[in-house]
N, C-alpha and C positions, 0 to 999 in steps of 0.2 A: 247918436247925433241929434236927438230930439231937442237938445239944449238950444240950438240955433235954428231949429225948424220954424217956419212961419206959422202963424196961427191958422192960416188957410190950409197949409199942408197937414197940420195936426187934425183939423176938423174933418177933412176929406179922408184921411187915413183911418180915422175912427169909424167913418161910414163903411169903409172897406173891411175893417175888422168885424163889424156887425154882420156883414155878408159872409165873412169867413166862418164865423160862429154858426151861421145858418147851414153852411156846407158841412161842418163837423157834426152838427145835430142830425144831419141826413146820412151820416156814415161816409161822407166824402172827405178827402184831405182838405182841411180847413184853410182855404185860400179864397180871398174876396178881392174884388176890383170895382172901381168906379171910374167913369170918364166924366170930367168936369170941363164945361165950356161956359165962359161968361159968368162965373161964380154960381153955377147950377149943375147938378148932376144930370147928364143926358144919357148915361148908360150905366147899367149895373150888371154884375156877373159874379158868380161863385162857382167853385169847382163842382162839376156834376157829370164827369165821364161815366160813372157807374150807372146812374139813373138814366142818362141820355143814351147809354150804349154807344158812346161817341168819344174816341180817344182825343179829339180836338176840343172837347167841352171844358176847357180850362177857364178859370175866372176871367182872365184878360180877354180871351176870344169872345166869350159871351158878352162882356161889357162893351167890346168894340162892335159886335153885331147889333146890340141894343142901341148904341149911340148912332151908328150909321143909319139904322132904320128910322130912328126918331128925327134925325137931321136930314134924311133924304139924300144922303151923299156918302160915298165910300171913302171920302177924304175928310180928315178931322184936323186940319192944320192949326187950329186955334185952341186945341184942347190939351188937357193934361190927364194922363192915366195914372191912377193910384192903385197899387197892388200890395197886398200884405207880404208877399214873397217875391224875390227877384224873378222877373219873367224868364222862362226857359227860352231856348233858341227858337222854337216854333212861335211862341208869343212875341218875342222880340222881332222876328221877321214880320209878323202881322202888324205890329205897332209901326214899324217902318213903312209898310205898304199903305197903312191908313194915314200916314204923314202926321202922326201925333207930334206935337211940339215938345212935350216934356213927359218924362216918367218919374214918378216918385214911388219908392217901394220901401218895405219894412226890412225883413230879414234877408240876409244873403242866402243863396242856395248853392252850397258847395258841391252838390251832386249834378245839377243841371242848369245852373245859372247862365243866362244868355246875355247879361248886361256887363258883368265884369268878373264874376267868380270863375267861370270856365271859358266863356266866349265873351267877346266885346262887340256884339253885332250892331249895337246902336251907334258905335263909333267907327265902324268899318269904313275906311276911306274909299274902298272900291264900290261901295253902294252910293246911290245918288241922293240919299236922305239920311241925315244924322239927327239923332234925338237927344236933347239935353236930358240928363238923368241925375237922380240923387237917391242914394240908398240910406238905410239906417233910421228912417223916420218911424218911430214907435217899434223899432226892431225887436226889443226885448219882449214886448207884448205879443208881437206877431210870432216870434220864435217859441214863446211859452205855450201859445195855443197849439202849435204844431207838436211840441214835445208832449203835452198832455194827451193829444190825440194818439200819437204813436205809442206812448206808454200804455194807454188803455187797450190798444190793439194787441200789444204784447202781453197783456194780462197783468199789468201793473209792475213789471220789472223796471228797474231804474237804469237800463242801458243807455248809452250816450248816442242815440241816433241824431244825425244832423238834420236840420230842417230841410224839407223838400224832397221826399221820395217820389 
């Protein structure tokens, strides 16, 4: 879907991909996220549950925490969150609680996706906030990063693991 992605979406997704690579280099699942408000990054995060010894240390959660701290508010209604992988249900819930306006992500997560692959939390009509979302921006680059990571973990076998364990 990158053929009709805006230049801004591509720019910020590339920033998230750089953070995903940082996570992978540290031995974490390579997922990165940035929160953008007024055409500037206000929050950055990358997966680090192993290093942080924290199951909630997903890229999106860390990016939200960073953005909330920098903006001095737990609400981010004028912001977009970019993530290299479809947010899981935990992250999608946090995105809704932060009142993020929009989410843009790369690869679908057919194991734990909370936006559309498994759950549709951001569209849930019983919740009081819905979040606009778009998937597939730099999806192949995001998925390739995950495939390389998991292939290396398996010792180089070419098994067909889905993105997002």
